[in-house]
Every structure is written in C-alpha cells, then in structure tokens.
C-alpha positions in Angstrom: -14.0 27.2 -20.2 -15.6 27.4 -17.0 -14.6 29.6 -14.6 -16.1 27.4 -11.8 -14.2 24.0 -13.2 -12.3 22.1 -11.0 -9.4 20.0 -12.2 -7.6 16.9 -11.0 -5.0 14.7 -11.8 -6.0 11.2 -12.0 -3.2 8.2 -11.6 -4.0 4.7 -13.2 -1.0 2.6 -11.6 -1.6 -1.0 -13.3 1.4 -3.9 -13.2 2.3 -3.1 -16.5 1.8 1.1 -17.3 1.0 4.0 -15.1 -1.5 5.9 -16.8 -2.0 9.9 -15.6 -4.3 12.2 -17.1 -5.8 15.9 -15.9 -9.7 14.9 -15.7 -12.6 18.3 -15.2 -14.8 17.7 -12.5 -17.2 17.1 -15.2 -15.9 13.9 -16.6 -13.7 15.4 -19.4 -10.5 14.0 -20.0 -8.3 17.3 -21.1 -4.9 15.6 -21.3 -3.1 12.4 -20.7 0.1 10.1 -20.9 0.9 6.8 -20.1 4.8 5.5 -18.6 5.9 1.8 -17.6 5.9 0.5 -14.3 8.4 -1.4 -14.8 7.0 -3.3 -11.7 9.8 -6.2 -11.7 12.3 -3.1 -10.4 10.7 -2.2 -7.0 8.6 0.0 -5.2 11.4 2.7 -5.2 11.8 2.5 -9.3 7.6 2.4 -9.9 7.3 5.9 -7.3 9.5 7.2 -9.7 7.7 6.4 -12.6 4.7 7.4 -11.3 6.0 10.8 -9.9 7.5 10.8 -13.7 4.1 10.2 -15.2 2.4 13.0 -13.0 5.3 15.5 -14.0 4.4 15.4 -17.8 1.0 15.5 -17.5 1.9 18.9 -15.1 4.9 20.7 -17.9 2.5 22.6 -19.9 -0.4 22.6 -17.7 -2.0 26.0 -16.7 -4.8 24.9 -15.0 -5.5 24.7 -10.9 -5.2 21.3 -10.0 -7.4 20.7 -7.3 -6.0 16.9 -6.1 -4.3 13.8 -7.8 -6.1 10.7 -7.2 -4.7 7.3 -7.0 -6.2 3.8 -8.3 -3.7 1.3 -6.6 -4.3 -2.4 -6.6 -4.0 -4.2 -3.3 -5.3 -3.3 0.1 -5.4 0.2 0.7 -5.7 2.3 3.8 -7.2 6.0 2.2 -6.9 7.5 5.4 -3.6 7.0 5.6 -2.9 6.7 2.0 -1.0 3.2 2.0 -1.2 0.2 0.2 -0.6 -3.2 1.2 0.9 -6.5 -0.8 -0.7 -5.3 -4.2 -0.5 -8.2 -7.0 1.8 -7.8 -9.7 3.9 -5.2 -7.9 7.0 -6.9 -6.2 8.3 -5.7 -2.5 4.8 -3.7 -2.0 5.0 -4.6 1.5 3.3 -1.4 2.8 4.2 1.7 0.9 3.0 4.9 2.5 2.1 6.4 -1.1 0.0 9.3 -0.8 2.7 10.6 2.2 5.4 10.5 -0.7 3.3 12.0 -3.5 1.8 15.1 -1.6 5.4 15.9 -0.5 6.8 15.8 -3.6 3.6 17.8 -5.9 2.3 19.8 -2.7 -1.3 18.4 -3.6 -4.0 16.8 -1.9 -3.4 13.5 -2.3 -6.5 10.4 -2.6 -5.5 7.1 -2.4 -7.6 4.1 -3.1 -8.0 0.2 -4.3 -7.9 0.6 -8.3 -11.6 -1.5 -8.2 -13.4 0.7 -5.8 -11.5 3.9 -7.9 -13.2 1.9 -10.9 -16.6 2.1 -9.2 -16.7 5.9 -7.6 -15.7 6.4 -11.3 -19.1 4.4 -12.7 -20.7 5.7 -9.9 -19.7 9.9 -11.1 -19.1 10.1 -14.7 -20.6 6.7 -15.9 -23.5 4.1 -15.9 -23.7 4.5 -11.9 -25.2 8.0 -11.8 -28.6 6.3 -11.7 -28.6 3.9 -9.2 -28.3 4.5 -5.6 -26.5 0.8 -5.0 -24.6 -1.4 -7.0 -21.5 -3.6 -7.5 -19.1 -2.7 -10.0 -17.0 -5.9 -11.3 -14.0 -5.6 -13.5 -13.1 -8.5 -16.1 -9.8 -8.3 -16.6 -6.7 -9.8 -16.0 -8.2 -10.8 -12.5 -11.6 -10.1 -11.2 -12.3 -7.2 -9.3 -15.1 -5.7 -7.3 -16.3 -2.5 -6.0 -19.3 -1.8 -3.7 -21.6 1.2 -4.0 -24.2 1.2 -1.0 -26.3 4.4 -0.8 -23.9 6.2 -2.9 -21.1 5.5 -0.5 -17.8 3.1 -1.3 -18.1 -0.2 0.8 -14.5 -0.8 2.1 -14.6 -3.5 4.9 -12.6 -3.2 8.4 -9.4 -2.9 6.7 -10.5 -1.9 3.4 -10.5 -5.1 1.5 -13.9 -5.2 0.7 -15.2 -6.0 -2.7 -12.7 -9.3 -3.8 -15.2 -10.6 -5.4 -12.7 -12.4 -7.7 -11.8 -14.7 -4.4 -16.1 -15.6 -4.2 -15.5 -19.6 -4.5 -18.0 -21.5 -6.4 -16.2 -25.3 -6.0 -13.7 -25.7 -3.6 -12.3 -28.5 -5.7 -12.1 -26.2 -8.7 -9.2 -24.7 -10.1 -6.2 -23.6 -7.9 -6.5 -19.4 -7.8 -3.0 -17.5 -7.7 -4.6 -16.3 -3.9 -3.7 -19.9 -2.7 -7.3 -20.8 -3.1 -9.3 -23.1 -5.2 -12.8 -22.6 -6.9 -12.5 -18.8 -7.1 -14.5 -17.3 -9.8 -11.2 -15.3 -10.8 -9.6 -19.1 -11.9 -12.6 -19.2 -14.4 -12.9 -15.8 -15.6 -9.4 -14.0 -15.6 -8.4 -13.2 -18.6 -5.1 -15.1 -18.4 -7.1 -18.2 -17.1 -9.7 -18.2 -20.0 -6.5 -18.1 -22.1 -5.4 -21.5 -20.7 -8.8 -22.9 -20.6 -9.8 -22.7 -24.3 -5.7 -23.6 -25.2 -6.4 -27.3 -23.3 -9.8 -27.5 -24.9 -9.5 -26.5 -28.2 -7.8 -29.8 -30.0 -11.4 -31.4 -28.9 -12.8 -28.6 -31.0 -10.9 -29.2 -34.6 -14.1 -27.3 -36.6 -13.5 -24.6 -34.2 -13.5 -21.4 -36.2 -10.9 -19.7 -33.0 -8.3 -22.5 -35.1 -8.6 -20.2 -38.1 -8.6 -17.0 -36.3 -5.6 -18.1 -34.3 -4.1 -19.1 -37.0 -3.5 -22.5 -35.7 -1.3 -20.8 -32.8 -2.1 -21.2 -29.6 -0.6 -18.7 -28.1 -2.8 -16.0 -30.0 -5.6 -17.6 -28.1 -7.4 -14.2 -26.1 -10.7 -13.4 -25.4 -10.9 -10.8 -28.2 -10.5 -14.0 -30.6 -13.4 -15.9 -28.5 -15.7 -13.0 -29.3 -14.9 -12.8 -33.0 -15.5 -16.7 -33.2 -18.7 -16.4 -31.3 -19.9 -13.4 -33.4 -19.2 -16.1 -36.5 -21.3 -18.5 -35.4 -18.6 -20.8 -33.7 -20.2 -23.2 -31.5 -17.3 -23.7 -29.2 -17.0 -20.0 -28.9 -20.7 -19.5 -27.8 -20.7 -22.4 -25.6 -18.0 -21.1 -23.5 -19.3 -17.7 -23.6 -22.2 -19.2 -22.0 -21.0 -21.6 -19.7 -18.5 -18.3 -18.3 -22.0 -16.4 -17.7 -23.3 -19.5 -15.7 -20.0 -19.1 -13.3 -20.0 -16.0 -13.0 -24.1 -15.5 -12.4 -23.7 -18.2 -9.5 -20.6 -16.2 -8.0 -22.5 -12.8 -8.5 -26.0 -14.7 -6.9 -24.1 -15.5 -3.5 -23.2 -11.4 -4.0 -26.3 -10.4 -3.9 -28.2 -12.8 -1.8 -25.5 -11.1 0.9 -25.7 -7.6 0.3 -29.1 -6.8 -0.8 -27.8 -5.1 -4.3 -29.6 -6.2 -6.8 -27.6 -3.9 -9.9 -24.3 -5.1 -11.2 -22.1 -3.3 -13.5 -19.4 -5.3 -15.7 -16.7 -3.6 -17.3 -13.2 -4.6 -18.2 -11.9 -6.5 -21.7 -14.0 -9.6 -20.5 -16.9 -7.4 -21.0 -16.2 -7.5 -24.7 -18.6 -10.4 -25.0 -21.2 -8.2 -24.6 -25.0 -9.6 -24.6 -24.3 -13.1 -24.6 -22.5 -13.0 -21.5 -25.0 -10.7 -19.7 -27.7 -12.5 -20.4 -26.6 -15.3 -19.1 -25.6 -13.9 -15.9 -29.1 -12.7 -15.9 -31.3 -15.3 -16.3 -28.4 -17.3 -14.3 -28.9 -14.8 -11.0 -33.0 -14.7 -11.7 -32.8 -18.6 -11.4 -31.0 -18.7 -8.2 -31.4 -15.5 -6.4 -33.8 -15.0 -3.1 -37.5 -15.2 -4.8 -37.6 -11.1 -3.5 -34.5 -10.1 -5.9 -36.0 -12.1 -8.6 -37.4 -8.9 -10.1 -34.6 -6.4 -9.5 -31.8 -8.2 -11.5 -29.9 -5.9 -13.4 -26.8 -6.5 -15.6 -25.2 -3.3 -16.7 -22.3 -3.1 -19.1 -20.1 -0.4 -17.7 -19.4 3.2 -19.2 -16.1 4.2 -18.9 -14.7 1.5 -21.0 -10.7 2.5 -21.3 -11.0 5.8 -19.5 -11.9 4.2 -16.0 -9.1 4.3 -14.8 -7.9 7.6 -15.1 -12.1 8.7 -14.8 -12.0 6.5 -11.7 -8.6 8.2 -9.7 -9.8 11.5 -10.3 -12.6 11.1 -9.0 -11.2 10.4 -5.9 -10.6 14.4 -5.7 -13.8 15.0 -6.5 -16.4 12.7 -4.7 -16.4 12.9 -0.9 -15.6 9.4 -0.2 
C-alpha cells in the first residue's frame, strides 16, 4: 500500500438504497456496504441511515480518510452542502446534509448532485479521462445529466444545470413527473419504457418478449427488451431504434446549445448497447449544426454499477 495514497468515503444516496464505500485516490473500492434508504419515513430516518452506512464502513477501517463525498438527488448547493427538493425523498424541502454529516464524523464533507457526481467520477476514474468537455447522461429510473466543460462541472446559477431529462422533444407528448409534457424522460425513463411496452405489446402477439416474460406484463423490463432484441425480435429492435432517435433529437439540442459533442452514457437503459448508441449518433449527425457533425461521439460509461460510490468519493479528490 502506497504511503501517499489518499482515501475517501463515497456515499451514493438513492431512493431505495444508500451505497457507501471507501475508495482510494486511484479509484479502487477498498470496501463497500449498502443500507435501505427508507425514503418514505422522512429526512430524519434517511439521515440516520446515511450515518449508519458510514459507521459500518468505518468500523474496522485503519486507513486515514481525507473526507466524505455524498451524491444526492435534487438541487444541491455545493458551498453550503444543502439538498433541496430531491425527487423520491419526501419531506426534503431543504436539508443541510453536509453540515449534519460533518458534525457527526468530524471530516470534510462534499455534497453534490448525484448526476454531477457521476460525471465527475467518469472524469476522474472513467471514460471521461481523455475528454476536456462532455455531457454525462444517466439512463435509469429517470434521465440524469452532468455537464463537464474544460474539466469543470457546470452547475448553473443555483446548481440545477444538466437536467437533460427535461429537455422537451414534443410539447404534446406524454406527461412527465416534473409536471411538463414531452420531456425525454417521459420516453426514456425506466418506468416509462416499461409502461410503453406494456401498452404496445398486445399489438405484437408474435414478439419474443411474451415468451421471456411468461405472458406476465409485470415482468417487462429494459433487460427483457434487450434480450428479445438480441434474439432478433423485430418489435424489440424497433423499440430500441425509436428510443435512440428520440434521445438523439434531445441530445442534438443540447449539443447545439453547449457546443459539446461528446456524450458519455450510463445507467441500466444504456444496456441496450450498440444498437441504441449507433442510432443516437446517426440521428445527431443528421440533425446537429454542420460544424459539429464530424465531432459527435457517443461513449459508454465505464464505471457501471460502481458509478455512484466512485463519483461521490471523487468529490473529495477533485477540486470542484
């Protein structure tokens, strides 16, 4: 073990689980644990569970910890460490999470929006290492985003920049849980994908998806759609292609506005892989401003399931 190696605690605060790990400055996860969030029980219980997870990971630790990084949903003030109105965490109008955790453990605490933390993780440890600027997109329960410009996170005026999921591609489209209509999240979020396939599948009686779900529509998932596509199912392949077009349209607007042409894509829905990525790229190339066409890159995220912990720990090592 190198004497100069630094270590941090990374906390990935999710709506269902809180993942906590000790991570080295080189991006190696030394140990990790997970506790239930119990989101519906309110902020006090969730914060108690965050403390519980950190205590568990520090229990037998003998390494010097440089600080604690927390990736949290919602709008985050990085200076104050406050978290405002995070989705899936009822009662969190404004919580001074950084100050609470610092008081408990006596360590430096960095709090960041979870999508921004994922972007920083990719910048420091993952696929973003070789790019000066990129847009990180997380395709999961929702569609999250983080903007890296010249190796720095762009946060906007109140820390809310990068809400890519709420770029509108059709003002008359389906209602999004943000209250607007036609957001890309209303097409590409995990829940919306499942509901869309459940509605449409009756029109495709020969689809292999029926066999994979054993005729139980509640078993529909992005993974099932991917498996069906890999088996050559026409409907599944068309669904992924159509999703790629919609994402490509949304990303085109972002690229035109920001003059950033590299998109790093992670999250469970990114498991659709090459067929999705290829369609996104071809759609963007056909629609983006001419000077950007030859520069478009669609890159798979590298950190996968560890993105949350690694990204949160990177907050301690990275001068944001």
